[in-house]
N, C-alpha and C positions, 0 to 999 in steps of 0.2 A: 603747408608751405611745403612748398616745393626747393631741394638741395639747390643749392649756387648755381653750381653747373647745369644742372636742368634748366633753371632761369639762362642763362648766356647764352645756351644752346637757341633758344625762344628767340632771344635778339639779334644771335647768329641769321635764323633764317631770312631777316631783312624787311626790307615795306612791300606796302601790299601779301605778306603772312592776312591767311585766315585764320583766330581762331575762335576754337567752339567747347565749351566749357558740359559735361554730362555729370551732371551731381551725383545722379545717383549711380554709374559705374565708377564716379569719382575720378575721370580723366578728362583728359585737356588733350585738342587734339588742333595739329596745328599743319600747315599746310602754306609753304608759299608760290610768286606766284612760277615758279620751277616744274612744278607738281610735287616739292619734297615733302613730304609729311613726316613727321613724329608727333605718336602719343608718348605722355606722359601722364604717372597719377600723384595721385595725393592723396590723404585723408583728412575728416574733418570726422572731428565726435559726434556724436547724435544731438548732443543739445546745439552746437554747431549749424547741426546738417537741418535740425526743423528752426534754427533764425534765418539761414537762407534759402530755402524753400518759402520761410510765410513772408517774407520781402520785408523781414529787419526788425527790428526789437520792437518798435509798437505795434506794429499789425499780430507779432507773435503775442504779446502780453491783452492786446485788446482779444487778439482768440480763447484768449484763457483765463481769462479773467472778468 
């Protein structure tokens, strides 16, 4: 979960902002149309990380059971 301040900063970047998420680094990179770039870190517990990598609960369950 991102802190509220980080969420506010993301929205402040404005329209045209491109957001990339690196699950392995647990990092969000946002760059607006003026070239302003910001990076935000987040944490996923190992189970949630596995769910996201698998594509959700059903694909995860299908691969495990």
